[in-house]
KELUMTI-167433 format. One line per field, with one value per residue: residue number from 1; residue in three letters; x, y, z of N, C-alpha, C in turn. Coordinates in steps of 0.1 Angstrom, whole numbers, plus 5000, padded with zeros to 4 digits. Layout:
BEGIN
pos NUM:...
code ala:...
n.x X:...
n.y Y:...
n.z Z:...
ca.x X:...
ca.y Y:...
ca.z Z:...
c.x X:...
c.y Y:...
c.z Z:...
//
This chain:
BEGIN
pos 1:2:3:4:5:6:7:8:9:10:11:12:13:14:15:16:17:18:19:20:21:22:23:24:25:26:27:28:29:30:31:32:33:34:35:36:37:38:39:40:41:42:43:44:45:46:47:48:49:50:51:52:53:54:55:56:57:58:59:60:61:62:63:64:65:66:67:68:69:70:71:72:73:74:75:76:77:78:79:80:81:82:83:84:85:86:87:88:89:90:91:92:93:94:95:96:97:98:99:100:101:102:103:104:105:106:107:108:109:110:111:112:113:114:115:116:117:118:119:120:121:122:123:124:125:126:127:128:129:130:131:132:133:134:135:136:137:138:139:140:141:142:143:144:145:146:147:148:149:150:151:152:153:154:155:156:157:158:159:160:161:162:163:164:165:166:167:168:169:170:171:172:173:174:175:176:177:178:179:180:181:182:183:184:185:186:187:188:189:190:191:192:193:194:195:196:197:198:199:200:201:202:203:204:205:206:207:208:209:210:211:212:213:214:215:216:217:218:219:220:221:222:223:224:225:226:227:228:229:230:231:232:233:234:235:236:237:238:239:240:241:242:243:244:245:246:247:248:249:250:251:252:253:254:255:256:257:258:259:260:261:262:263:264:265:266:267:268:269:270:271:272:273:274:275:276:277:278:279:280:281:282:283:284:285:286:287:288:289:290:291:292:293:294:295:296:297:298:299:300:301:302:303:304:305:306:307:308:309:310:311:312:313:314:315:316:317:318:319:320:321:322:323:324:325:326:327:328:329:330:331:332:333:334:335:336:337:338:339:340:341:342:343:344:345:346:347:348:349:350:351:352:353:354:355:356:357:358:359:360:361:362:363:364:365:366:367:368:369:370:371:372:373:374:375:376:377:378:379:380:381:382:383:384:385:386:387:388:389:390
code met:thr:arg:ala:ser:glu:tyr:asn:ile:asp:pro:his:ala:phe:trp:val:asp:pro:tyr:pro:asp:leu:arg:ser:met:arg:lys:gln:ala:pro:ile:val:tyr:val:pro:gln:leu:asn:ala:phe:leu:met:thr:arg:arg:asp:asp:ile:phe:glu:asn:glu:lys:lys:val:asp:ile:phe:ser:ser:asp:gln:pro:asp:gly:leu:met:thr:gln:leu:met:gly:gln:asn:leu:met:arg:lys:asp:gly:glu:pro:his:met:ile:glu:arg:lys:ala:ile:phe:pro:ala:val:ser:pro:arg:thr:val:lys:ala:val:trp:lys:asn:ala:phe:glu:thr:phe:thr:asn:asp:ile:leu:ala:asp:ile:arg:pro:gln:gly:gln:ala:asp:met:val:lys:asp:ile:ala:met:arg:ile:ser:gly:glu:ala:leu:gln:ile:ile:thr:gly:leu:thr:asn:met:thr:trp:gln:glu:leu:asp:ala:val:ser:gln:gly:met:ile:asp:gly:cys:ala:asn:tyr:ser:gly:asp:pro:glu:val:thr:thr:arg:cys:asn:ala:ser:thr:ala:gln:ile:asp:arg:cys:ile:asp:glu:met:val:pro:val:leu:arg:glu:lys:pro:asp:phe:ser:leu:leu:ser:val:gln:leu:gln:ala:gly:leu:ser:pro:asp:gln:tyr:arg:ala:asn:val:lys:leu:ala:ile:ser:gly:gly:gln:asn:glu:pro:arg:asp:val:ile:ala:gly:leu:thr:trp:ala:leu:leu:thr:his:pro:val:gln:met:glu:lys:val:arg:arg:gly:asp:val:ser:trp:met:gln:ala:phe:asp:glu:tyr:ala:arg:trp:met:ser:pro:val:gly:met:ser:pro:arg:arg:val:ala:lys:pro:phe:thr:val:his:gly:ile:asp:leu:leu:pro:glu:asp:arg:val:phe:leu:met:phe:gly:ser:gly:asn:arg:asp:glu:thr:val:phe:ala:asn:pro:asp:gln:phe:asp:val:ser:gln:asp:ala:gly:pro:ser:ile:ala:phe:gly:ala:gly:pro:his:phe:cys:ala:gly:ala:trp:ala:ser:arg:cys:leu:ile:ala:asp:val:ala:met:pro:met:ile:phe:glu:arg:leu:his:gly:leu:arg:leu:asn:gly:thr:pro:arg:ile:gly:gly:trp:ala:phe:arg:gly:pro:leu:asp:met:pro:val:ala:trp:glu:thr:gly:leu:ala
n.x 6808:6783:6758:6736:6701:6677:6654:6627:6613:6586:6593:6578:6556:6572:6581:6558:6549:6570:6570:6556:6571:6596:6591:6587:6612:6628:6618:6626:6654:6685:6700:6692:6693:6684:6675:6665:6674:6701:6716:6725:6704:6704:6684:6676:6673:6693:6715:6721:6728:6750:6768:6771:6791:6814:6836:6857:6849:6823:6822:6821:6833:6829:6837:6825:6799:6765:6761:6787:6796:6779:6777:6801:6828:6817:6818:6803:6808:6833:6856:6872:6901:6900:6872:6867:6882:6869:6844:6849:6855:6831:6816:6813:6792:6769:6767:6754:6755:6757:6733:6715:6722:6725:6709:6683:6668:6666:6652:6627:6619:6616:6598:6575:6569:6563:6540:6523:6520:6507:6484:6460:6449:6436:6437:6460:6488:6504:6529:6541:6536:6541:6558:6579:6588:6596:6617:6634:6641:6654:6676:6688:6701:6717:6734:6747:6741:6726:6720:6703:6669:6643:6626:6643:6663:6648:6642:6667:6676:6658:6664:6690:6685:6668:6687:6706:6692:6687:6687:6679:6690:6679:6683:6672:6668:6694:6704:6689:6698:6725:6723:6713:6734:6753:6741:6742:6770:6776:6763:6777:6802:6797:6792:6815:6836:6821:6817:6843:6850:6832:6829:6808:6786:6778:6776:6791:6809:6823:6837:6854:6869:6882:6899:6893:6893:6881:6868:6862:6845:6825:6813:6804:6785:6766:6758:6746:6725:6711:6702:6694:6672:6651:6646:6638:6616:6599:6595:6582:6558:6549:6547:6527:6506:6505:6497:6472:6458:6458:6441:6441:6468:6475:6461:6475:6499:6488:6478:6502:6512:6531:6561:6568:6592:6593:6572:6582:6605:6593:6578:6599:6610:6589:6581:6606:6624:6648:6654:6674:6710:6737:6765:6798:6812:6843:6861:6862:6835:6814:6781:6759:6762:6760:6778:6796:6812:6841:6834:6807:6775:6759:6728:6720:6692:6675:6648:6636:6649:6639:6614:6615:6603:6613:6624:6609:6578:6553:6557:6547:6529:6520:6528:6531:6537:6554:6586:6610:6637:6656:6657:6671:6670:6686:6709:6739:6769:6801:6790:6767:6740:6751:6736:6716:6710:6702:6680:6663:6658:6647:6623:6610:6612:6605:6589:6567:6552:6545:6531:6507:6498:6493:6477:6447:6424:6434:6433:6430:6424:6419:6432:6464:6493:6518:6551:6580:6611:6639:6641:6615:6582:6554:6541:6523:6499:6469:6456:6435:6423:6409:6402:6391:6398:6416
n.y 4369:4394:4405:4432:4427:4421:4445:4450:4473:4490:4510:4531:4534:4541:4565:4580:4579:4575:4570:4548:4525:4533:4533:4506:4497:4508:4493:4467:4466:4483:4490:4484:4465:4477:4464:4475:4501:4497:4500:4505:4513:4536:4541:4550:4577:4585:4568:4579:4605:4601:4587:4601:4620:4605:4608:4595:4570:4569:4583:4614:4618:4608:4596:4582:4588:4600:4628:4639:4631:4644:4671:4680:4680:4692:4711:4696:4670:4665:4658:4665:4686:4697:4700:4719:4741:4751:4755:4775:4795:4801:4810:4838:4846:4834:4836:4841:4869:4881:4873:4886:4913:4918:4901:4898:4922:4924:4901:4907:4928:4918:4898:4911:4926:4904:4893:4915:4917:4894:4892:4906:4887:4866:4839:4811:4789:4777:4765:4769:4795:4812:4802:4791:4813:4831:4816:4814:4841:4848:4831:4841:4865:4856:4836:4852:4850:4869:4871:4851:4841:4837:4816:4802:4794:4777:4757:4746:4738:4718:4700:4692:4681:4659:4645:4638:4621:4600:4570:4549:4552:4565:4576:4600:4617:4621:4635:4659:4669:4673:4693:4713:4718:4728:4751:4766:4769:4785:4809:4815:4820:4844:4861:4862:4882:4905:4904:4903:4929:4944:4934:4916:4903:4879:4843:4834:4856:4857:4834:4839:4860:4846:4831:4806:4779:4777:4752:4746:4768:4767:4741:4745:4766:4753:4733:4750:4759:4736:4728:4751:4761:4742:4733:4756:4764:4740:4739:4764:4761:4736:4740:4759:4744:4724:4739:4749:4726:4717:4731:4736:4737:4758:4779:4780:4792:4817:4828:4833:4815:4797:4803:4814:4803:4780:4766:4763:4746:4724:4715:4709:4688:4669:4666:4661:4680:4674:4642:4623:4615:4605:4582:4569:4539:4539:4522:4490:4485:4481:4482:4480:4452:4447:4443:4465:4470:4482:4505:4500:4514:4538:4551:4579:4583:4609:4617:4595:4593:4616:4609:4591:4570:4566:4589:4612:4626:4627:4614:4610:4630:4663:4687:4716:4722:4704:4692:4699:4699:4677:4672:4663:4676:4695:4680:4668:4673:4679:4684:4699:4718:4745:4766:4770:4792:4813:4800:4797:4824:4834:4818:4815:4840:4858:4850:4832:4846:4869:4859:4849:4872:4889:4876:4874:4852:4829:4798:4763:4754:4731:4698:4692:4677:4656:4644:4623:4610:4612:4639:4658:4672:4694:4691:4705:4730:4743:4773:4798:4831:4860:4890:4914:4926:4949
n.z 9834:9833:9813:9803:9805:9778:9764:9745:9722:9705:9680:9669:9688:9710:9703:9702:9729:9753:9780:9793:9786:9796:9823:9827:9820:9841:9862:9855:9853:9863:9840:9807:9776:9745:9716:9692:9693:9694:9717:9752:9778:9804:9831:9856:9879:9899:9892:9867:9874:9890:9873:9849:9855:9853:9832:9822:9819:9808:9780:9763:9739:9708:9681:9660:9663:9655:9659:9658:9633:9616:9623:9631:9656:9684:9716:9733:9726:9736:9762:9795:9794:9767:9764:9785:9777:9755:9766:9784:9766:9754:9775:9781:9764:9774:9801:9834:9841:9815:9804:9820:9817:9790:9772:9783:9781:9753:9748:9760:9744:9717:9722:9731:9707:9690:9702:9701:9674:9667:9683:9674:9657:9670:9670:9666:9659:9685:9686:9660:9653:9675:9697:9682:9668:9689:9701:9679:9673:9696:9693:9670:9679:9700:9689:9670:9643:9626:9601:9593:9591:9616:9608:9591:9610:9626:9608:9600:9625:9631:9611:9618:9643:9636:9621:9640:9656:9640:9641:9627:9602:9579:9547:9535:9557:9565:9543:9544:9568:9562:9543:9560:9577:9559:9551:9574:9577:9556:9563:9587:9577:9563:9584:9600:9592:9597:9625:9634:9628:9643:9673:9696:9722:9712:9705:9683:9681:9706:9705:9683:9693:9713:9699:9688:9664:9629:9626:9652:9661:9642:9647:9673:9671:9656:9674:9693:9679:9673:9698:9710:9697:9694:9720:9738:9722:9723:9751:9757:9742:9752:9780:9781:9771:9791:9813:9805:9803:9829:9850:9878:9885:9870:9883:9906:9898:9888:9912:9924:9941:9934:9915:9881:9873:9889:9877:9852:9858:9868:9845:9827:9841:9840:9813:9798:9776:9763:9760:9763:9765:9746:9753:9750:9760:9775:9788:9805:9827:9856:9866:9891:9891:9864:9834:9814:9783:9765:9739:9739:9735:9754:9765:9783:9800:9804:9805:9816:9841:9853:9859:9879:9902:9927:9935:9930:9942:9929:9902:9876:9872:9864:9885:9899:9925:9936:9945:9923:9923:9922:9895:9864:9840:9826:9825:9841:9860:9843:9818:9821:9808:9790:9781:9800:9817:9799:9787:9809:9815:9791:9789:9815:9828:9809:9783:9791:9812:9798:9776:9788:9799:9778:9759:9763:9779:9768:9753:9744:9710:9697:9693:9704:9689:9702:9705:9704:9718:9722:9717:9728:9725:9718:9685:9670:9679:9682:9693:9708:9716:9734:9716:9721:9745:9765
ca.x 6804:6768:6754:6722:6689:6671:6641:6623:6603:6580:6599:6567:6550:6581:6582:6545:6549:6581:6570:6552:6583:6607:6587:6590:6627:6633:6614:6632:6669:6691:6704:6687:6698:6673:6681:6660:6683:6714:6721:6722:6697:6705:6671:6673:6678:6706:6726:6725:6734:6764:6777:6774:6803:6826:6838:6868:6842:6812:6829:6813:6841:6823:6841:6816:6785:6758:6763:6801:6797:6770:6778:6815:6830:6815:6823:6795:6814:6846:6858:6884:6906:6895:6859:6867:6887:6858:6833:6853:6855:6817:6809:6809:6779:6758:6769:6742:6756:6754:6719:6707:6726:6724:6699:6670:6661:6663:6641:6614:6615:6610:6586:6564:6566:6557:6527:6515:6518:6498:6473:6447:6444:6427:6441:6473:6494:6513:6542:6547:6535:6545:6570:6590:6594:6603:6629:6642:6646:6664:6688:6695:6710:6727:6745:6753:6737:6715:6717:6693:6656:6639:6621:6655:6669:6640:6643:6681:6677:6651:6672:6701:6680:6664:6698:6713:6684:6684:6694:6675:6698:6671:6691:6666:6670:6708:6705:6683:6708:6737:6719:6711:6748:6760:6735:6748:6784:6776:6759:6788:6813:6792:6792:6828:6842:6813:6819:6857:6851:6824:6826:6797:6785:6772:6784:6802:6818:6832:6847:6864:6877:6890:6909:6890:6895:6868:6861:6856:6834:6813:6806:6797:6773:6756:6753:6737:6712:6703:6695:6689:6660:6639:6642:6629:6603:6591:6590:6572:6545:6545:6543:6514:6497:6504:6489:6459:6451:6458:6437:6445:6482:6475:6456:6486:6508:6481:6477:6515:6516:6544:6566:6569:6604:6589:6564:6592:6613:6584:6575:6611:6611:6578:6582:6619:6625:6659:6651:6686:6723:6745:6778:6806:6820:6857:6868:6853:6829:6803:6771:6749:6764:6759:6791:6797:6824:6845:6827:6793:6768:6749:6720:6716:6678:6671:6634:6633:6653:6630:6601:6619:6593:6620:6629:6598:6566:6543:6566:6539:6519:6525:6525:6540:6540:6563:6601:6617:6651:6665:6656:6683:6666:6697:6721:6746:6784:6807:6782:6755:6737:6757:6726:6705:6706:6695:6668:6654:6654:6638:6610:6603:6612:6599:6579:6555:6543:6540:6520:6495:6493:6489:6467:6436:6415:6441:6427:6432:6415:6420:6440:6478:6501:6530:6559:6595:6617:6652:6637:6601:6575:6543:6543:6514:6490:6460:6451:6427:6422:6400:6409:6384:6402:6428
ca.y 4383:4396:4416:4437:4420:4429:4451:4453:4484:4493:4523:4541:4536:4547:4579:4586:4580:4566:4568:4535:4516:4537:4529:4492:4495:4511:4482:4455:4466:4496:4492:4474:4466:4478:4460:4485:4513:4492:4508:4502:4525:4538:4547:4555:4591:4585:4562:4589:4617:4597:4582:4611:4627:4597:4609:4585:4557:4573:4593:4621:4617:4597:4599:4576:4592:4608:4643:4643:4629:4653:4685:4683:4677:4704:4709:4686:4657:4665:4657:4670:4699:4702:4705:4731:4752:4756:4759:4788:4804:4805:4815:4853:4848:4827:4837:4848:4883:4885:4871:4897:4927:4920:4894:4899:4933:4920:4891:4914:4937:4911:4890:4921:4928:4892:4892:4926:4915:4883:4893:4909:4875:4859:4825:4808:4777:4781:4760:4774:4810:4820:4796:4789:4826:4836:4809:4817:4854:4847:4824:4850:4874:4849:4830:4861:4848:4878:4870:4841:4844:4828:4804:4794:4788:4765:4746:4740:4731:4705:4692:4686:4672:4647:4638:4632:4610:4591:4557:4539:4554:4570:4585:4613:4625:4625:4645:4672:4673:4679:4706:4723:4722:4736:4765:4773:4772:4797:4821:4818:4826:4858:4869:4863:4895:4915:4904:4907:4943:4949:4923:4917:4892:4867:4831:4834:4866:4855:4824:4845:4867:4836:4825:4792:4776:4776:4739:4747:4777:4762:4730:4750:4773:4743:4728:4760:4760:4723:4727:4764:4764:4733:4732:4767:4763:4730:4742:4774:4755:4725:4745:4765:4732:4718:4748:4750:4713:4715:4744:4737:4741:4772:4788:4782:4802:4830:4834:4836:4805:4793:4812:4809:4795:4767:4759:4759:4735:4712:4710:4703:4675:4661:4663:4665:4683:4665:4629:4614:4619:4593:4581:4558:4533:4540:4511:4481:4490:4473:4490:4471:4438:4446:4446:4472:4468:4493:4508:4499:4527:4539:4563:4584:4586:4620:4617:4584:4597:4627:4603:4580:4570:4565:4602:4622:4623:4624:4614:4610:4641:4677:4692:4727:4724:4694:4696:4694:4701:4666:4670:4663:4681:4701:4672:4669:4672:4689:4687:4706:4727:4759:4776:4769:4805:4820:4794:4800:4838:4836:4812:4817:4854:4867:4845:4826:4856:4878:4852:4848:4885:4896:4868:4872:4841:4819:4785:4754:4755:4719:4688:4692:4664:4656:4633:4623:4605:4618:4653:4657:4684:4695:4693:4716:4733:4754:4781:4810:4841:4872:4902:4927:4931:4957
ca.z 9829:9833:9804:9805:9798:9767:9765:9731:9720:9692:9679:9667:9700:9719:9699:9706:9743:9758:9794:9798:9784:9805:9836:9828:9820:9855:9871:9851:9857:9862:9826:9798:9762:9735:9702:9682:9693:9695:9728:9766:9783:9818:9832:9870:9881:9907:9884:9857:9880:9894:9863:9839:9858:9851:9818:9818:9815:9799:9773:9753:9727:9700:9667:9650:9667:9645:9660:9654:9619:9608:9627:9636:9670:9693:9729:9739:9723:9741:9777:9801:9791:9754:9767:9794:9770:9746:9774:9789:9754:9751:9787:9781:9757:9781:9816:9841:9840:9802:9802:9827:9813:9776:9765:9788:9775:9739:9749:9763:9733:9706:9726:9731:9693:9684:9707:9696:9660:9665:9691:9667:9649:9678:9670:9660:9663:9696:9683:9648:9651:9686:9704:9673:9665:9701:9702:9667:9674:9706:9688:9661:9685:9709:9681:9661:9629:9624:9586:9591:9597:9626:9601:9587:9621:9631:9598:9601:9638:9630:9602:9625:9653:9630:9617:9652:9662:9629:9644:9617:9590:9568:9539:9533:9569:9565:9533:9550:9579:9555:9537:9571:9582:9549:9551:9586:9574:9547:9571:9596:9569:9560:9596:9606:9590:9604:9639:9637:9627:9654:9682:9706:9731:9706:9706:9673:9683:9717:9700:9675:9703:9721:9690:9684:9650:9622:9629:9666:9663:9634:9654:9685:9667:9652:9686:9699:9671:9674:9711:9715:9690:9696:9734:9742:9715:9729:9765:9757:9738:9761:9793:9778:9770:9804:9822:9800:9806:9843:9856:9892:9885:9864:9893:9916:9892:9887:9925:9930:9951:9928:9904:9867:9873:9894:9867:9842:9863:9869:9832:9822:9847:9837:9799:9795:9762:9759:9767:9765:9759:9743:9757:9745:9771:9772:9794:9812:9839:9861:9872:9898:9886:9849:9828:9802:9776:9756:9727:9741:9734:9765:9765:9796:9797:9813:9806:9825:9854:9858:9864:9888:9914:9940:9937:9929:9949:9919:9890:9863:9873:9863:9898:9901:9939:9941:9945:9910:9925:9917:9881:9856:9827:9820:9826:9854:9859:9834:9806:9824:9797:9791:9778:9809:9822:9789:9785:9820:9814:9780:9791:9828:9832:9798:9774:9797:9818:9787:9768:9795:9802:9766:9752:9773:9776:9760:9754:9733:9700:9690:9701:9699:9687:9710:9702:9705:9730:9723:9719:9730:9726:9709:9671:9667:9691:9679:9704:9705:9727:9731:9710:9724:9758:9764
c.x 6788:6765:6740:6712:6683:6657:6637:6612:6597:6584:6589:6560:6559:6582:6569:6544:6559:6579:6566:6564:6594:6604:6590:6605:6633:6630:6622:6647:6674:6696:6698:6693:6686:6678:6677:6668:6698:6722:6717:6716:6698:6693:6668:6680:6692:6718:6731:6733:6748:6773:6780:6787:6816:6830:6849:6862:6831:6816:6819:6820:6836:6825:6831:6801:6779:6761:6777:6802:6790:6773:6792:6816:6829:6819:6815:6800:6829:6846:6871:6888:6901:6880:6859:6873:6876:6846:6836:6852:6841:6810:6805:6796:6767:6758:6756:6743:6753:6739:6711:6710:6724:6712:6685:6662:6657:6651:6627:6609:6609:6598:6573:6560:6559:6543:6518:6511:6507:6485:6460:6441:6434:6429:6454:6477:6505:6527:6548:6546:6540:6558:6582:6597:6601:6617:6639:6648:6656:6677:6695:6705:6721:6738:6753:6749:6724:6712:6708:6680:6652:6633:6633:6662:6662:6642:6656:6682:6670:6658:6683:6696:6676:6676:6705:6705:6680:6691:6690:6682:6690:6680:6685:6668:6684:6710:6700:6693:6720:6734:6718:6725:6755:6754:6741:6762:6785:6773:6770:6799:6809:6794:6805:6835:6834:6816:6834:6858:6843:6820:6815:6797:6779:6781:6795:6813:6828:6841:6857:6874:6886:6900:6906:6891:6881:6861:6855:6844:6822:6806:6798:6785:6762:6750:6743:6724:6704:6696:6688:6676:6649:6636:6634:6615:6594:6586:6580:6558:6540:6541:6529:6503:6494:6495:6474:6451:6451:6454:6440:6459:6483:6471:6467:6496:6501:6481:6491:6519:6529:6548:6566:6581:6601:6581:6573:6600:6605:6581:6587:6614:6601:6578:6595:6621:6637:6658:6663:6698:6731:6759:6785:6813:6834:6866:6858:6848:6817:6794:6760:6750:6763:6772:6789:6811:6828:6838:6812:6787:6758:6741:6716:6702:6673:6656:6629:6637:6645:6617:6604:6611:6600:6625:6619:6585:6555:6550:6559:6529:6527:6520:6535:6544:6551:6577:6607:6632:6660:6665:6669:6680:6677:6710:6727:6761:6789:6800:6769:6753:6742:6747:6715:6701:6698:6681:6658:6649:6644:6624:6603:6602:6604:6587:6566:6546:6537:6529:6507:6489:6487:6478:6456:6427:6421:6436:6431:6421:6415:6429:6454:6483:6514:6538:6573:6599:6631:6650:6621:6594:6563:6547:6535:6505:6481:6455:6443:6426:6412:6408:6403:6388:6415:6439
c.y 4383:4408:4420:4428:4428:4434:4456:4464:4484:4508:4534:4545:4544:4562:4587:4589:4571:4562:4555:4525:4520:4533:4514:4489:4497:4499:4470:4455:4480:4500:4480:4476:4466:4475:4470:4498:4509:4499:4502:4515:4525:4546:4553:4568:4591:4579:4572:4600:4613:4594:4591:4619:4618:4597:4600:4572:4560:4585:4600:4621:4605:4600:4594:4580:4601:4623:4647:4641:4639:4668:4689:4680:4690:4700:4698:4672:4657:4664:4664:4684:4705:4707:4718:4743:4759:4761:4773:4799:4809:4811:4829:4855:4843:4828:4844:4863:4888:4884:4882:4910:4929:4914:4896:4910:4930:4910:4898:4922:4929:4903:4899:4924:4916:4891:4903:4924:4904:4884:4897:4897:4867:4844:4822:4794:4781:4777:4768:4789:4818:4814:4795:4803:4832:4829:4813:4831:4855:4841:4833:4858:4867:4842:4840:4860:4856:4878:4858:4845:4834:4815:4795:4787:4776:4754:4739:4733:4718:4695:4685:4677:4659:4638:4631:4621:4599:4577:4546:4541:4558:4580:4599:4622:4630:4636:4659:4677:4680:4692:4717:4728:4731:4750:4773:4777:4785:4810:4825:4825:4841:4867:4871:4877:4906:4916:4906:4922:4950:4938:4926:4905:4879:4855:4830:4844:4863:4843:4829:4853:4858:4829:4810:4791:4776:4763:4740:4756:4773:4751:4735:4758:4763:4736:4737:4760:4747:4722:4740:4768:4755:4732:4743:4766:4752:4732:4753:4769:4745:4730:4752:4754:4726:4726:4749:4737:4709:4728:4746:4742:4755:4782:4790:4793:4816:4836:4838:4826:4798:4802:4806:4800:4781:4759:4754:4746:4722:4706:4703:4690:4665:4657:4668:4668:4676:4652:4621:4621:4607:4593:4569:4552:4532:4528:4502:4487:4482:4482:4480:4457:4436:4451:4454:4471:4480:4493:4505:4514:4528:4552:4567:4589:4596:4620:4606:4588:4607:4622:4591:4580:4569:4579:4613:4617:4619:4624:4615:4621:4654:4684:4703:4729:4714:4698:4690:4696:4690:4664:4671:4667:4688:4693:4674:4669:4682:4692:4693:4717:4741:4770:4777:4783:4813:4814:4797:4814:4839:4830:4816:4832:4862:4861:4841:4837:4865:4872:4852:4862:4892:4889:4865:4861:4830:4805:4776:4755:4742:4710:4688:4678:4666:4643:4634:4616:4610:4633:4652:4670:4684:4698:4704:4718:4745:4760:4793:4819:4852:4884:4915:4933:4939:4951
c.z 9828:9824:9807:9798:9787:9770:9751:9731:9706:9690:9677:9680:9710:9716:9703:9721:9749:9772:9799:9797:9794:9819:9838:9828:9834:9864:9868:9856:9856:9848:9818:9784:9753:9721:9691:9682:9693:9706:9742:9772:9799:9822:9846:9873:9888:9900:9874:9863:9885:9883:9851:9842:9856:9836:9813:9814:9805:9791:9763:9739:9719:9685:9656:9653:9656:9646:9655:9639:9611:9611:9631:9651:9679:9707:9737:9737:9726:9757:9781:9796:9778:9756:9775:9786:9761:9755:9780:9778:9752:9763:9786:9773:9764:9796:9822:9840:9826:9799:9808:9821:9798:9769:9770:9782:9761:9739:9751:9751:9722:9709:9726:9717:9687:9689:9702:9681:9658:9673:9684:9659:9657:9679:9663:9664:9673:9692:9671:9647:9663:9692:9695:9670:9677:9702:9691:9668:9685:9701:9678:9668:9694:9700:9673:9646:9626:9609:9583:9597:9607:9620:9597:9598:9626:9621:9599:9614:9637:9621:9609:9636:9648:9626:9629:9658:9651:9630:9634:9603:9578:9560:9536:9545:9569:9555:9538:9560:9572:9549:9548:9575:9572:9549:9563:9583:9565:9555:9581:9589:9566:9573:9603:9604:9597:9619:9643:9637:9639:9664:9692:9715:9725:9707:9696:9676:9695:9713:9691:9683:9710:9712:9686:9668:9643:9625:9643:9666:9654:9641:9666:9682:9663:9664:9693:9692:9672:9687:9715:9707:9695:9711:9740:9735:9721:9743:9765:9753:9747:9774:9792:9778:9783:9813:9818:9802:9820:9850:9870:9893:9880:9875:9904:9911:9892:9901:9931:9940:9947:9917:9891:9866:9878:9884:9856:9846:9863:9855:9826:9828:9841:9822:9793:9780:9755:9767:9770:9760:9758:9749:9751:9757:9767:9777:9802:9825:9843:9869:9878:9892:9871:9843:9815:9796:9768:9743:9728:9740:9745:9763:9779:9795:9807:9815:9815:9839:9861:9862:9873:9900:9927:9944:9939:9935:9939:9905:9877:9862:9871:9875:9901:9915:9944:9938:9932:9911:9920:9902:9874:9841:9819:9821:9840:9851:9849:9822:9809:9813:9799:9788:9788:9814:9812:9787:9796:9819:9803:9783:9803:9831:9821:9791:9781:9804:9808:9779:9775:9799:9790:9758:9761:9769:9768:9763:9742:9723:9691:9698:9695:9698:9695:9707:9704:9718:9732:9725:9719:9732:9717:9694:9665:9679:9688:9692:9699:9718:9724:9726:9714:9738:9757:9772
//
């Protein structure tokens, strides 16, 4: 039996910038064992793309996993028929047709209002004042939790994200996560009778219409909040930062040489907002001569696969002209992100072009902090713009 070789990390340095270590892991072996994470890391793009589909081996069903323990067993932590039943139930809320016919107009309306409100100030924090609010207001209407403010949605999202990435077992992080999930449950309970009386296309409403149980719809709404808040927030702020610090790439977008969607796809490849997805090994399996055993924990490292030098021409460069088609930023196989269409519309079709159109002379007004490896993005980002232009 051949087990994976070890690769040791400095957890703090890995959080600050995981890419040098991920590059070394890809070079060392297809799969490495990282003691500090107590997990086997699969780092090469094609291996992840192929093996994520093998749900009989790399199972999403993880009863002892942090997400299941803290948030309930949502559809992301189910495989096969149970997964597909719930995925089908939520589809009316996030389908391309619904995004185009229902959500896009709402996205345009509130994004316009947000930018009109903040424009006279001439400066702001792109993360906390703009991206966070755009993402939060989108999440309000899509989830159906209109009884939560965008600030509350961001806070509970972060609480759950921190809890699900709390592999060191920090009790304070767990406490904050539990408080976040309890707050969401209270708000769901308030909205259930409202949406039963007047159904709509929101995530909570379509699950009620499909007859899902309280455990099911509560867990899936929490899943949507945990991913649907931080990922658009991080990409809106991060793509803005990337373009402002790469003027040649920005000019390609301004000239129309590439679309906003191409810029979005390249950023999501280059700085994957979701860096990994955990799996439980369900039965013995061998990958490239490396043996995995039942109950091994495997991290599918999307952030690493998206910088695989055997796949991408300029893996470590933000280059809007390169082919980001092989990117696995939204995952692959049956667990491909259900919110991908809404995210693409909100960010590439609405938020990014409107931000650069309305905030004339947008520029950095300080040095942003960027961090994370399981979830990665700017933590803050001071910007300024001209207020005297129409």
